[in-house]
PyMOL CGO cylinders between C-alpha atoms (Angstrom):
from pymol import cmd
from pymol.cgo import CYLINDER

trace = [
    CYLINDER, -17.93, -8.54, -2.57, -15.62, -7.41, -0.23, 0.3, 1, 1, 1, 1, 1, 1,
    CYLINDER, -15.62, -7.41, -0.23, -14.76, -4.34, -2.64, 0.3, 1, 1, 1, 1, 1, 1,
    CYLINDER, -14.76, -4.34, -2.64, -18.34, -3.61, -2.53, 0.3, 1, 1, 1, 1, 1, 1,
    CYLINDER, -18.34, -3.61, -2.53, -19.08, -3.82, 0.86, 0.3, 1, 1, 1, 1, 1, 1,
    CYLINDER, -19.08, -3.82, 0.86, -15.62, -1.74, 2.11, 0.3, 1, 1, 1, 1, 1, 1,
    CYLINDER, -15.62, -1.74, 2.11, -16.79, 1.15, -0.28, 0.3, 1, 1, 1, 1, 1, 1,
    CYLINDER, -16.79, 1.15, -0.28, -20.64, 1.01, 0.95, 0.3, 1, 1, 1, 1, 1, 1,
    CYLINDER, -20.64, 1.01, 0.95, -19.29, 0.80, 4.63, 0.3, 1, 1, 1, 1, 1, 1,
    CYLINDER, -19.29, 0.80, 4.63, -16.90, 4.12, 3.97, 0.3, 1, 1, 1, 1, 1, 1,
    CYLINDER, -16.90, 4.12, 3.97, -19.61, 5.97, 2.11, 0.3, 1, 1, 1, 1, 1, 1,
    CYLINDER, -19.61, 5.97, 2.11, -22.06, 5.34, 5.13, 0.3, 1, 1, 1, 1, 1, 1,
    CYLINDER, -22.06, 5.34, 5.13, -19.39, 6.97, 7.29, 0.3, 1, 1, 1, 1, 1, 1,
    CYLINDER, -19.39, 6.97, 7.29, -19.14, 9.87, 4.99, 0.3, 1, 1, 1, 1, 1, 1,
    CYLINDER, -19.14, 9.87, 4.99, -15.83, 9.14, 3.96, 0.3, 1, 1, 1, 1, 1, 1,
    CYLINDER, -15.83, 9.14, 3.96, -13.53, 9.07, 1.15, 0.3, 1, 1, 1, 1, 1, 1,
    CYLINDER, -13.53, 9.07, 1.15, -10.24, 7.83, 2.18, 0.3, 1, 1, 1, 1, 1, 1,
    CYLINDER, -10.24, 7.83, 2.18, -10.30, 3.95, 2.96, 0.3, 1, 1, 1, 1, 1, 1,
    CYLINDER, -10.30, 3.95, 2.96, -7.36, 3.30, 5.73, 0.3, 1, 1, 1, 1, 1, 1,
    CYLINDER, -7.36, 3.30, 5.73, -4.94, 0.83, 5.25, 0.3, 1, 1, 1, 1, 1, 1,
    CYLINDER, -4.94, 0.83, 5.25, -6.34, -2.39, 5.84, 0.3, 1, 1, 1, 1, 1, 1,
    CYLINDER, -6.34, -2.39, 5.84, -9.12, -1.09, 3.60, 0.3, 1, 1, 1, 1, 1, 1,
    CYLINDER, -9.12, -1.09, 3.60, -7.33, -1.01, 1.22, 0.3, 1, 1, 1, 1, 1, 1,
    CYLINDER, -7.33, -1.01, 1.22, -4.91, -3.93, 1.52, 0.3, 1, 1, 1, 1, 1, 1,
    CYLINDER, -4.91, -3.93, 1.52, -8.28, -5.75, 1.36, 0.3, 1, 1, 1, 1, 1, 1,
    CYLINDER, -8.28, -5.75, 1.36, -9.33, -4.58, -1.90, 0.3, 1, 1, 1, 1, 1, 1,
    CYLINDER, -9.33, -4.58, -1.90, -5.80, -5.15, -3.30, 0.3, 1, 1, 1, 1, 1, 1,
    CYLINDER, -5.80, -5.15, -3.30, -6.22, -8.74, -2.20, 0.3, 1, 1, 1, 1, 1, 1,
    CYLINDER, -6.22, -8.74, -2.20, -9.28, -9.14, -3.97, 0.3, 1, 1, 1, 1, 1, 1,
    CYLINDER, -9.28, -9.14, -3.97, -7.79, -7.48, -7.15, 0.3, 1, 1, 1, 1, 1, 1,
    CYLINDER, -7.79, -7.48, -7.15, -5.26, -10.38, -7.26, 0.3, 1, 1, 1, 1, 1, 1,
    CYLINDER, -5.26, -10.38, -7.26, -1.85, -8.05, -5.64, 0.3, 1, 1, 1, 1, 1, 1,
    CYLINDER, -1.85, -8.05, -5.64, 0.16, -9.93, -3.36, 0.3, 1, 1, 1, 1, 1, 1,
    CYLINDER, 0.16, -9.93, -3.36, 0.16, -7.91, 0.47, 0.3, 1, 1, 1, 1, 1, 1,
    CYLINDER, 0.16, -7.91, 0.47, 1.57, -8.23, 3.40, 0.3, 1, 1, 1, 1, 1, 1,
    CYLINDER, 1.57, -8.23, 3.40, -0.51, -10.16, 6.27, 0.3, 1, 1, 1, 1, 1, 1,
    CYLINDER, -0.51, -10.16, 6.27, -2.29, -7.80, 7.89, 0.3, 1, 1, 1, 1, 1, 1,
    CYLINDER, -2.29, -7.80, 7.89, -4.68, -8.15, 11.19, 0.3, 1, 1, 1, 1, 1, 1,
    CYLINDER, -4.68, -8.15, 11.19, -6.48, -5.35, 13.35, 0.3, 1, 1, 1, 1, 1, 1,
    CYLINDER, -6.48, -5.35, 13.35, -5.45, -4.57, 17.40, 0.3, 1, 1, 1, 1, 1, 1,
    CYLINDER, -5.45, -4.57, 17.40, -7.63, -2.34, 19.32, 0.3, 1, 1, 1, 1, 1, 1,
    CYLINDER, -7.63, -2.34, 19.32, -5.97, -3.17, 22.17, 0.3, 1, 1, 1, 1, 1, 1,
    CYLINDER, -5.97, -3.17, 22.17, -2.20, -3.79, 23.73, 0.3, 1, 1, 1, 1, 1, 1,
    CYLINDER, -2.20, -3.79, 23.73, -3.26, -7.59, 24.36, 0.3, 1, 1, 1, 1, 1, 1,
    CYLINDER, -3.26, -7.59, 24.36, -4.68, -7.90, 20.82, 0.3, 1, 1, 1, 1, 1, 1,
    CYLINDER, -4.68, -7.90, 20.82, -1.71, -6.35, 19.46, 0.3, 1, 1, 1, 1, 1, 1,
    CYLINDER, -1.71, -6.35, 19.46, 0.77, -9.10, 20.74, 0.3, 1, 1, 1, 1, 1, 1,
    CYLINDER, 0.77, -9.10, 20.74, -1.72, -11.54, 20.18, 0.3, 1, 1, 1, 1, 1, 1,
    CYLINDER, -1.72, -11.54, 20.18, -1.82, -11.09, 17.09, 0.3, 1, 1, 1, 1, 1, 1,
    CYLINDER, -1.82, -11.09, 17.09, 1.97, -10.49, 16.83, 0.3, 1, 1, 1, 1, 1, 1,
    CYLINDER, 1.97, -10.49, 16.83, 2.57, -13.76, 18.18, 0.3, 1, 1, 1, 1, 1, 1,
    CYLINDER, 2.57, -13.76, 18.18, 0.01, -15.44, 15.63, 0.3, 1, 1, 1, 1, 1, 1,
    CYLINDER, 0.01, -15.44, 15.63, 1.90, -13.79, 12.30, 0.3, 1, 1, 1, 1, 1, 1,
    CYLINDER, 1.90, -13.79, 12.30, 5.21, -14.13, 13.76, 0.3, 1, 1, 1, 1, 1, 1,
    CYLINDER, 5.21, -14.13, 13.76, 8.14, -11.55, 14.47, 0.3, 1, 1, 1, 1, 1, 1,
    CYLINDER, 8.14, -11.55, 14.47, 9.49, -9.53, 13.46, 0.3, 1, 1, 1, 1, 1, 1,
    CYLINDER, 9.49, -9.53, 13.46, 6.29, -7.27, 12.64, 0.3, 1, 1, 1, 1, 1, 1,
    CYLINDER, 6.29, -7.27, 12.64, 5.37, -4.09, 11.77, 0.3, 1, 1, 1, 1, 1, 1,
    CYLINDER, 5.37, -4.09, 11.77, 2.69, -1.83, 13.40, 0.3, 1, 1, 1, 1, 1, 1,
    CYLINDER, 2.69, -1.83, 13.40, 0.98, 0.98, 11.74, 0.3, 1, 1, 1, 1, 1, 1,
    CYLINDER, 0.98, 0.98, 11.74, -2.10, 3.57, 13.51, 0.3, 1, 1, 1, 1, 1, 1,
    CYLINDER, -2.10, 3.57, 13.51, -5.46, 2.59, 11.45, 0.3, 1, 1, 1, 1, 1, 1,
    CYLINDER, -5.46, 2.59, 11.45, -7.56, 5.96, 11.07, 0.3, 1, 1, 1, 1, 1, 1,
    CYLINDER, -7.56, 5.96, 11.07, -9.41, 7.40, 8.15, 0.3, 1, 1, 1, 1, 1, 1,
    CYLINDER, -9.41, 7.40, 8.15, -8.02, 10.79, 9.57, 0.3, 1, 1, 1, 1, 1, 1,
    CYLINDER, -8.02, 10.79, 9.57, -4.51, 10.24, 9.61, 0.3, 1, 1, 1, 1, 1, 1,
    CYLINDER, -4.51, 10.24, 9.61, -3.18, 10.14, 5.82, 0.3, 1, 1, 1, 1, 1, 1,
    CYLINDER, -3.18, 10.14, 5.82, 0.37, 10.33, 6.11, 0.3, 1, 1, 1, 1, 1, 1,
    CYLINDER, 0.37, 10.33, 6.11, 1.38, 7.70, 9.45, 0.3, 1, 1, 1, 1, 1, 1,
    CYLINDER, 1.38, 7.70, 9.45, 4.95, 8.12, 9.45, 0.3, 1, 1, 1, 1, 1, 1,
    CYLINDER, 4.95, 8.12, 9.45, 4.57, 11.92, 10.34, 0.3, 1, 1, 1, 1, 1, 1,
    CYLINDER, 4.57, 11.92, 10.34, 2.80, 11.77, 13.43, 0.3, 1, 1, 1, 1, 1, 1,
    CYLINDER, 2.80, 11.77, 13.43, 4.46, 8.94, 14.69, 0.3, 1, 1, 1, 1, 1, 1,
    CYLINDER, 4.46, 8.94, 14.69, 1.96, 6.28, 13.69, 0.3, 1, 1, 1, 1, 1, 1,
    CYLINDER, 1.96, 6.28, 13.69, 4.16, 3.82, 12.48, 0.3, 1, 1, 1, 1, 1, 1,
    CYLINDER, 4.16, 3.82, 12.48, 6.61, 1.12, 14.02, 0.3, 1, 1, 1, 1, 1, 1,
    CYLINDER, 6.61, 1.12, 14.02, 9.09, -1.17, 12.13, 0.3, 1, 1, 1, 1, 1, 1,
    CYLINDER, 9.09, -1.17, 12.13, 10.94, -4.31, 12.81, 0.3, 1, 1, 1, 1, 1, 1,
    CYLINDER, 10.94, -4.31, 12.81, 9.54, -5.35, 16.39, 0.3, 1, 1, 1, 1, 1, 1,
    CYLINDER, 9.54, -5.35, 16.39, 10.66, -8.79, 17.42, 0.3, 1, 1, 1, 1, 1, 1,
    CYLINDER, 10.66, -8.79, 17.42, 9.28, -9.52, 21.01, 0.3, 1, 1, 1, 1, 1, 1,
    CYLINDER, 9.28, -9.52, 21.01, 5.70, -8.74, 22.81, 0.3, 1, 1, 1, 1, 1, 1,
    CYLINDER, 5.70, -8.74, 22.81, 7.84, -6.46, 25.17, 0.3, 1, 1, 1, 1, 1, 1,
    CYLINDER, 7.84, -6.46, 25.17, 8.50, -4.34, 21.96, 0.3, 1, 1, 1, 1, 1, 1,
    CYLINDER, 8.50, -4.34, 21.96, 5.33, -4.92, 20.69, 0.3, 1, 1, 1, 1, 1, 1,
    CYLINDER, 5.33, -4.92, 20.69, 3.66, -3.68, 23.44, 0.3, 1, 1, 1, 1, 1, 1,
    CYLINDER, 3.66, -3.68, 23.44, 5.41, -0.69, 24.14, 0.3, 1, 1, 1, 1, 1, 1,
    CYLINDER, 5.41, -0.69, 24.14, 4.95, 0.69, 20.83, 0.3, 1, 1, 1, 1, 1, 1,
    CYLINDER, 4.95, 0.69, 20.83, 1.64, 0.15, 20.31, 0.3, 1, 1, 1, 1, 1, 1,
    CYLINDER, 1.64, 0.15, 20.31, 1.59, 2.72, 23.69, 0.3, 1, 1, 1, 1, 1, 1,
    CYLINDER, 1.59, 2.72, 23.69, 4.11, 5.04, 21.97, 0.3, 1, 1, 1, 1, 1, 1,
    CYLINDER, 4.11, 5.04, 21.97, 2.03, 4.82, 18.55, 0.3, 1, 1, 1, 1, 1, 1,
    CYLINDER, 2.03, 4.82, 18.55, -1.31, 5.76, 20.31, 0.3, 1, 1, 1, 1, 1, 1,
    CYLINDER, -1.31, 5.76, 20.31, 0.14, 8.66, 22.61, 0.3, 1, 1, 1, 1, 1, 1,
    CYLINDER, 0.14, 8.66, 22.61, 1.45, 10.11, 19.46, 0.3, 1, 1, 1, 1, 1, 1,
    CYLINDER, 1.45, 10.11, 19.46, -1.46, 9.97, 17.43, 0.3, 1, 1, 1, 1, 1, 1,
    CYLINDER, -1.46, 9.97, 17.43, -3.50, 11.49, 20.27, 0.3, 1, 1, 1, 1, 1, 1,
    CYLINDER, -3.50, 11.49, 20.27, -0.85, 14.14, 20.65, 0.3, 1, 1, 1, 1, 1, 1,
    CYLINDER, -0.85, 14.14, 20.65, -0.71, 15.48, 16.78, 0.3, 1, 1, 1, 1, 1, 1,
    CYLINDER, -0.71, 15.48, 16.78, -4.38, 14.53, 15.68, 0.3, 1, 1, 1, 1, 1, 1,
    CYLINDER, -4.38, 14.53, 15.68, -6.16, 14.57, 19.05, 0.3, 1, 1, 1, 1, 1, 1,
    CYLINDER, -6.16, 14.57, 19.05, -9.66, 14.56, 17.06, 0.3, 1, 1, 1, 1, 1, 1,
    CYLINDER, -9.66, 14.56, 17.06, -8.44, 11.41, 14.78, 0.3, 1, 1, 1, 1, 1, 1,
    CYLINDER, -8.44, 11.41, 14.78, -11.08, 8.72, 15.12, 0.3, 1, 1, 1, 1, 1, 1,
    CYLINDER, -11.08, 8.72, 15.12, -8.72, 5.65, 15.91, 0.3, 1, 1, 1, 1, 1, 1,
    CYLINDER, -8.72, 5.65, 15.91, -10.04, 2.32, 14.61, 0.3, 1, 1, 1, 1, 1, 1,
    CYLINDER, -10.04, 2.32, 14.61, -7.07, 0.47, 16.19, 0.3, 1, 1, 1, 1, 1, 1,
    CYLINDER, -7.07, 0.47, 16.19, -3.45, -0.35, 14.92, 0.3, 1, 1, 1, 1, 1, 1,
    CYLINDER, -3.45, -0.35, 14.92, -2.37, -3.02, 12.25, 0.3, 1, 1, 1, 1, 1, 1,
    CYLINDER, -2.37, -3.02, 12.25, -0.20, -5.99, 12.42, 0.3, 1, 1, 1, 1, 1, 1,
    CYLINDER, -0.20, -5.99, 12.42, 1.63, -7.55, 9.85, 0.3, 1, 1, 1, 1, 1, 1,
    CYLINDER, 1.63, -7.55, 9.85, 4.62, -9.10, 9.13, 0.3, 1, 1, 1, 1, 1, 1,
    CYLINDER, 4.62, -9.10, 9.13, 7.71, -7.44, 7.95, 0.3, 1, 1, 1, 1, 1, 1,
    CYLINDER, 7.71, -7.44, 7.95, 8.05, -8.13, 4.11, 0.3, 1, 1, 1, 1, 1, 1,
    CYLINDER, 8.05, -8.13, 4.11, 11.61, -9.03, 2.85, 0.3, 1, 1, 1, 1, 1, 1,
    CYLINDER, 11.61, -9.03, 2.85, 13.24, -6.05, 1.39, 0.3, 1, 1, 1, 1, 1, 1,
    CYLINDER, 13.24, -6.05, 1.39, 13.63, -5.49, -2.13, 0.3, 1, 1, 1, 1, 1, 1,
    CYLINDER, 13.63, -5.49, -2.13, 13.43, -3.00, -4.97, 0.3, 1, 1, 1, 1, 1, 1,
    CYLINDER, 13.43, -3.00, -4.97, 10.76, -0.33, -4.11, 0.3, 1, 1, 1, 1, 1, 1,
    CYLINDER, 10.76, -0.33, -4.11, 8.70, 0.45, -7.20, 0.3, 1, 1, 1, 1, 1, 1,
    CYLINDER, 8.70, 0.45, -7.20, 5.29, 2.28, -7.02, 0.3, 1, 1, 1, 1, 1, 1,
    CYLINDER, 5.29, 2.28, -7.02, 2.07, 1.77, -8.93, 0.3, 1, 1, 1, 1, 1, 1,
    CYLINDER, 2.07, 1.77, -8.93, -0.94, 4.59, -8.89, 0.3, 1, 1, 1, 1, 1, 1,
    CYLINDER, -0.94, 4.59, -8.89, -3.94, 5.61, -10.35, 0.3, 1, 1, 1, 1, 1, 1,
    CYLINDER, -3.94, 5.61, -10.35, -5.70, 8.69, -10.77, 0.3, 1, 1, 1, 1, 1, 1,
    CYLINDER, -5.70, 8.69, -10.77, -8.22, 10.28, -12.90, 0.3, 1, 1, 1, 1, 1, 1,
    CYLINDER, -8.22, 10.28, -12.90, -7.85, 12.78, -15.75, 0.3, 1, 1, 1, 1, 1, 1,
    CYLINDER, -7.85, 12.78, -15.75, -10.94, 14.74, -16.57, 0.3, 1, 1, 1, 1, 1, 1,
    CYLINDER, -10.94, 14.74, -16.57, -10.50, 14.13, -20.30, 0.3, 1, 1, 1, 1, 1, 1,
    CYLINDER, -10.50, 14.13, -20.30, -9.19, 10.20, -20.52, 0.3, 1, 1, 1, 1, 1, 1,
    CYLINDER, -9.19, 10.20, -20.52, -10.10, 9.04, -17.23, 0.3, 1, 1, 1, 1, 1, 1,
    CYLINDER, -10.10, 9.04, -17.23, -8.21, 6.82, -15.31, 0.3, 1, 1, 1, 1, 1, 1,
    CYLINDER, -8.21, 6.82, -15.31, -4.35, 6.63, -16.06, 0.3, 1, 1, 1, 1, 1, 1,
    CYLINDER, -4.35, 6.63, -16.06, -1.70, 4.09, -14.37, 0.3, 1, 1, 1, 1, 1, 1,
    CYLINDER, -1.70, 4.09, -14.37, 1.90, 5.46, -12.97, 0.3, 1, 1, 1, 1, 1, 1,
    CYLINDER, 1.90, 5.46, -12.97, 4.69, 3.30, -12.55, 0.3, 1, 1, 1, 1, 1, 1,
    CYLINDER, 4.69, 3.30, -12.55, 8.00, 3.91, -11.13, 0.3, 1, 1, 1, 1, 1, 1,
    CYLINDER, 8.00, 3.91, -11.13, 10.65, 3.93, -8.67, 0.3, 1, 1, 1, 1, 1, 1,
    CYLINDER, 10.65, 3.93, -8.67, 9.04, 3.74, -5.27, 0.3, 1, 1, 1, 1, 1, 1,
    CYLINDER, 9.04, 3.74, -5.27, 9.62, 4.65, -1.52, 0.3, 1, 1, 1, 1, 1, 1,
    CYLINDER, 9.62, 4.65, -1.52, 11.09, 8.28, -1.25, 0.3, 1, 1, 1, 1, 1, 1,
    CYLINDER, 11.09, 8.28, -1.25, 12.73, 8.05, -4.58, 0.3, 1, 1, 1, 1, 1, 1,
    CYLINDER, 12.73, 8.05, -4.58, 9.24, 8.70, -6.15, 0.3, 1, 1, 1, 1, 1, 1,
    CYLINDER, 9.24, 8.70, -6.15, 9.05, 11.78, -4.40, 0.3, 1, 1, 1, 1, 1, 1,
    CYLINDER, 9.05, 11.78, -4.40, 12.73, 12.72, -5.09, 0.3, 1, 1, 1, 1, 1, 1,
    CYLINDER, 12.73, 12.72, -5.09, 13.30, 11.37, -8.79, 0.3, 1, 1, 1, 1, 1, 1,
    CYLINDER, 13.30, 11.37, -8.79, 9.79, 11.73, -10.41, 0.3, 1, 1, 1, 1, 1, 1,
    CYLINDER, 9.79, 11.73, -10.41, 11.10, 8.93, -12.41, 0.3, 1, 1, 1, 1, 1, 1,
    CYLINDER, 11.10, 8.93, -12.41, 7.82, 7.13, -13.82, 0.3, 1, 1, 1, 1, 1, 1,
    CYLINDER, 7.82, 7.13, -13.82, 5.78, 6.74, -16.93, 0.3, 1, 1, 1, 1, 1, 1,
    CYLINDER, 5.78, 6.74, -16.93, 1.90, 6.96, -17.65, 0.3, 1, 1, 1, 1, 1, 1,
    CYLINDER, 1.90, 6.96, -17.65, -0.96, 5.23, -19.44, 0.3, 1, 1, 1, 1, 1, 1,
    CYLINDER, -0.96, 5.23, -19.44, -4.22, 5.38, -20.02, 0.3, 1, 1, 1, 1, 1, 1,
    CYLINDER, -4.22, 5.38, -20.02, -6.42, 2.26, -19.15, 0.3, 1, 1, 1, 1, 1, 1,
    CYLINDER, -6.42, 2.26, -19.15, -7.68, -0.34, -20.16, 0.3, 1, 1, 1, 1, 1, 1,
    CYLINDER, -7.68, -0.34, -20.16, -3.55, -1.29, -20.33, 0.3, 1, 1, 1, 1, 1, 1,
    CYLINDER, -3.55, -1.29, -20.33, -2.28, -4.08, -22.89, 0.3, 1, 1, 1, 1, 1, 1,
    CYLINDER, -2.28, -4.08, -22.89, 0.34, -6.58, -21.95, 0.3, 1, 1, 1, 1, 1, 1,
    CYLINDER, 0.34, -6.58, -21.95, 2.53, -4.29, -24.09, 0.3, 1, 1, 1, 1, 1, 1,
    CYLINDER, 2.53, -4.29, -24.09, 1.85, -0.83, -22.40, 0.3, 1, 1, 1, 1, 1, 1,
    CYLINDER, 1.85, -0.83, -22.40, 3.04, -2.60, -19.17, 0.3, 1, 1, 1, 1, 1, 1,
    CYLINDER, 3.04, -2.60, -19.17, 6.01, -3.82, -20.19, 0.3, 1, 1, 1, 1, 1, 1,
    CYLINDER, 6.01, -3.82, -20.19, 6.63, -0.11, -21.86, 0.3, 1, 1, 1, 1, 1, 1,
    CYLINDER, 6.63, -0.11, -21.86, 5.88, 1.66, -18.79, 0.3, 1, 1, 1, 1, 1, 1,
    CYLINDER, 5.88, 1.66, -18.79, 8.45, -0.31, -16.97, 0.3, 1, 1, 1, 1, 1, 1,
    CYLINDER, 8.45, -0.31, -16.97, 11.02, -0.63, -19.19, 0.3, 1, 1, 1, 1, 1, 1,
    CYLINDER, 11.02, -0.63, -19.19, 10.89, 3.27, -20.20, 0.3, 1, 1, 1, 1, 1, 1,
    CYLINDER, 10.89, 3.27, -20.20, 11.81, 5.05, -16.48, 0.3, 1, 1, 1, 1, 1, 1,
    CYLINDER, 11.81, 5.05, -16.48, 15.40, 5.58, -16.31, 0.3, 1, 1, 1, 1, 1, 1,
    CYLINDER, 15.40, 5.58, -16.31, 15.71, 3.79, -13.21, 0.3, 1, 1, 1, 1, 1, 1,
    CYLINDER, 15.71, 3.79, -13.21, 15.01, -0.01, -15.23, 0.3, 1, 1, 1, 1, 1, 1,
    CYLINDER, 15.01, -0.01, -15.23, 18.64, -0.99, -14.97, 0.3, 1, 1, 1, 1, 1, 1,
    CYLINDER, 18.64, -0.99, -14.97, 18.07, -1.10, -11.38, 0.3, 1, 1, 1, 1, 1, 1,
    CYLINDER, 18.07, -1.10, -11.38, 15.42, -3.65, -12.28, 0.3, 1, 1, 1, 1, 1, 1,
    CYLINDER, 15.42, -3.65, -12.28, 17.84, -5.71, -13.84, 0.3, 1, 1, 1, 1, 1, 1,
    CYLINDER, 17.84, -5.71, -13.84, 20.05, -6.15, -11.23, 0.3, 1, 1, 1, 1, 1, 1,
    CYLINDER, 20.05, -6.15, -11.23, 22.38, -3.41, -11.25, 0.3, 1, 1, 1, 1, 1, 1,
    CYLINDER, 22.38, -3.41, -11.25, 25.85, -3.93, -9.59, 0.3, 1, 1, 1, 1, 1, 1,
    CYLINDER, 25.85, -3.93, -9.59, 24.63, -7.36, -8.55, 0.3, 1, 1, 1, 1, 1, 1,
    CYLINDER, 24.63, -7.36, -8.55, 21.51, -6.14, -6.97, 0.3, 1, 1, 1, 1, 1, 1,
    CYLINDER, 21.51, -6.14, -6.97, 18.70, -8.91, -6.92, 0.3, 1, 1, 1, 1, 1, 1,
    CYLINDER, 18.70, -8.91, -6.92, 16.85, -8.30, -10.39, 0.3, 1, 1, 1, 1, 1, 1,
    CYLINDER, 16.85, -8.30, -10.39, 12.98, -7.84, -10.34, 0.3, 1, 1, 1, 1, 1, 1,
    CYLINDER, 12.98, -7.84, -10.34, 10.67, -10.21, -11.67, 0.3, 1, 1, 1, 1, 1, 1,
    CYLINDER, 10.67, -10.21, -11.67, 9.45, -8.55, -14.80, 0.3, 1, 1, 1, 1, 1, 1,
    CYLINDER, 9.45, -8.55, -14.80, 6.62, -10.28, -15.67, 0.3, 1, 1, 1, 1, 1, 1,
    CYLINDER, 6.62, -10.28, -15.67, 5.08, -10.22, -12.09, 0.3, 1, 1, 1, 1, 1, 1,
    CYLINDER, 5.08, -10.22, -12.09, 5.08, -6.31, -12.44, 0.3, 1, 1, 1, 1, 1, 1,
    CYLINDER, 5.08, -6.31, -12.44, 3.29, -6.74, -15.42, 0.3, 1, 1, 1, 1, 1, 1,
    CYLINDER, 3.29, -6.74, -15.42, 0.96, -8.61, -14.38, 0.3, 1, 1, 1, 1, 1, 1,
    CYLINDER, 0.96, -8.61, -14.38, 0.54, -6.31, -11.11, 0.3, 1, 1, 1, 1, 1, 1,
    CYLINDER, 0.54, -6.31, -11.11, -0.25, -3.23, -13.88, 0.3, 1, 1, 1, 1, 1, 1,
    CYLINDER, -0.25, -3.23, -13.88, -2.67, -5.77, -15.69, 0.3, 1, 1, 1, 1, 1, 1,
    CYLINDER, -2.67, -5.77, -15.69, -4.22, -6.18, -12.94, 0.3, 1, 1, 1, 1, 1, 1,
    CYLINDER, -4.22, -6.18, -12.94, -4.73, -2.55, -11.47, 0.3, 1, 1, 1, 1, 1, 1,
    CYLINDER, -4.73, -2.55, -11.47, -6.05, -1.73, -14.82, 0.3, 1, 1, 1, 1, 1, 1,
    CYLINDER, -6.05, -1.73, -14.82, -8.66, -4.65, -14.61, 0.3, 1, 1, 1, 1, 1, 1,
    CYLINDER, -8.66, -4.65, -14.61, -9.72, -3.47, -11.37, 0.3, 1, 1, 1, 1, 1, 1,
    CYLINDER, -9.72, -3.47, -11.37, -9.94, 0.14, -11.65, 0.3, 1, 1, 1, 1, 1, 1,
    CYLINDER, -9.94, 0.14, -11.65, -11.89, -0.12, -14.89, 0.3, 1, 1, 1, 1, 1, 1,
    CYLINDER, -11.89, -0.12, -14.89, -14.30, -2.45, -13.16, 0.3, 1, 1, 1, 1, 1, 1,
    CYLINDER, -14.30, -2.45, -13.16, -14.63, 0.09, -9.79, 0.3, 1, 1, 1, 1, 1, 1,
    CYLINDER, -14.63, 0.09, -9.79, -15.65, 3.55, -11.27, 0.3, 1, 1, 1, 1, 1, 1,
    CYLINDER, -15.65, 3.55, -11.27, -16.01, 4.23, -7.90, 0.3, 1, 1, 1, 1, 1, 1,
    CYLINDER, -16.01, 4.23, -7.90, -12.28, 4.45, -7.02, 0.3, 1, 1, 1, 1, 1, 1,
    CYLINDER, -12.28, 4.45, -7.02, -10.79, 8.08, -7.69, 0.3, 1, 1, 1, 1, 1, 1,
    CYLINDER, -10.79, 8.08, -7.69, -7.22, 7.72, -6.53, 0.3, 1, 1, 1, 1, 1, 1,
    CYLINDER, -7.22, 7.72, -6.53, -4.94, 4.62, -5.51, 0.3, 1, 1, 1, 1, 1, 1,
    CYLINDER, -4.94, 4.62, -5.51, -1.10, 4.16, -4.57, 0.3, 1, 1, 1, 1, 1, 1,
    CYLINDER, -1.10, 4.16, -4.57, 0.66, 1.28, -3.72, 0.3, 1, 1, 1, 1, 1, 1,
    CYLINDER, 0.66, 1.28, -3.72, 3.96, 2.77, -2.79, 0.3, 1, 1, 1, 1, 1, 1,
    CYLINDER, 3.96, 2.77, -2.79, 6.29, 0.62, -1.64, 0.3, 1, 1, 1, 1, 1, 1,
    CYLINDER, 6.29, 0.62, -1.64, 5.87, -2.57, -3.87, 0.3, 1, 1, 1, 1, 1, 1,
    CYLINDER, 5.87, -2.57, -3.87, 9.03, -4.80, -2.70, 0.3, 1, 1, 1, 1, 1, 1,
    CYLINDER, 9.03, -4.80, -2.70, 9.89, -6.29, -6.39, 0.3, 1, 1, 1, 1, 1, 1,
    CYLINDER, 9.89, -6.29, -6.39, 12.07, -9.81, -6.04, 0.3, 1, 1, 1, 1, 1, 1,
    CYLINDER, 12.07, -9.81, -6.04, 13.38, -12.13, -8.55, 0.3, 1, 1, 1, 1, 1, 1,
    CYLINDER, 13.38, -12.13, -8.55, 10.91, -14.63, -7.55, 0.3, 1, 1, 1, 1, 1, 1,
    CYLINDER, 10.91, -14.63, -7.55, 7.52, -12.11, -7.14, 0.3, 1, 1, 1, 1, 1, 1,
    CYLINDER, 7.52, -12.11, -7.14, 6.43, -8.99, -5.94, 0.3, 1, 1, 1, 1, 1, 1,
    CYLINDER, 6.43, -8.99, -5.94, 4.59, -7.91, -2.44, 0.3, 1, 1, 1, 1, 1, 1,
    CYLINDER, 4.59, -7.91, -2.44, 2.51, -4.51, -1.89, 0.3, 1, 1, 1, 1, 1, 1,
    CYLINDER, 2.51, -4.51, -1.89, 3.83, -3.61, 1.44, 0.3, 1, 1, 1, 1, 1, 1,
    CYLINDER, 3.83, -3.61, 1.44, 1.94, 0.03, 1.73, 0.3, 1, 1, 1, 1, 1, 1,
    CYLINDER, 1.94, 0.03, 1.73, -1.03, 1.16, 0.07, 0.3, 1, 1, 1, 1, 1, 1,
    CYLINDER, -1.03, 1.16, 0.07, -3.78, 4.23, -0.18, 0.3, 1, 1, 1, 1, 1, 1,
    CYLINDER, -3.78, 4.23, -0.18, -7.50, 4.35, -1.97, 0.3, 1, 1, 1, 1, 1, 1,
    CYLINDER, -7.50, 4.35, -1.97, -9.20, 7.16, -2.33, 0.3, 1, 1, 1, 1, 1, 1,
    CYLINDER, -9.20, 7.16, -2.33, -13.39, 7.17, -3.34, 0.3, 1, 1, 1, 1, 1, 1,
    CYLINDER, -13.39, 7.17, -3.34, -15.06, 9.30, -5.73, 0.3, 1, 1, 1, 1, 1, 1,
    CYLINDER, -15.06, 9.30, -5.73, -17.72, 11.89, -3.30, 0.3, 1, 1, 1, 1, 1, 1,
    CYLINDER, -17.72, 11.89, -3.30, -21.20, 9.61, -3.44, 0.3, 1, 1, 1, 1, 1, 1,
]
cmd.load_cgo(trace, "trace")
């Protein structure tokens, strides 16, 4: 399985933090929709991958030593040409070397820009007494500002998933507040159930953070992800 290979490789390198590329590969195996993503190590590869994926694209630094990519200039969004992509690649590498000179840079991820939607978050952490606990709430920066989230102990039932979604204060936003595109609640329930099942089967995972997930009326897409493993 891809998941087992990724976890094994990380542990051999002494890492507990998976890159976004690795995290998204894990999510795909769990059945979670994610943006298309590829790894480029040179400017030429970045341009070639961008052309293959199709503009506009986003570039993000891939390094197990960079946890907060945006804070150190490791993210460039909405790039619409080969010239913009090449320039963004140079700027990302220069910025990381300036802010994190000892970071192990594996390359830069290239991914398609997802259509904007209502941002939600699904997270998992382990409670010393109860084990894996799932979190759901409004995503993006709103989770930090509003802290409007709900929790349930794994494993989840479908009723648990439905209640988690409906009990946040921002639920009217998911229903399509003031003409906004409503979220497909059934799809979000499925995301929660798939994550619940996955982390129950993979006790090696200590923390998981999928933020943001763009929720649409016809589906949902995980745009960013972070996975932390238990120490070996």
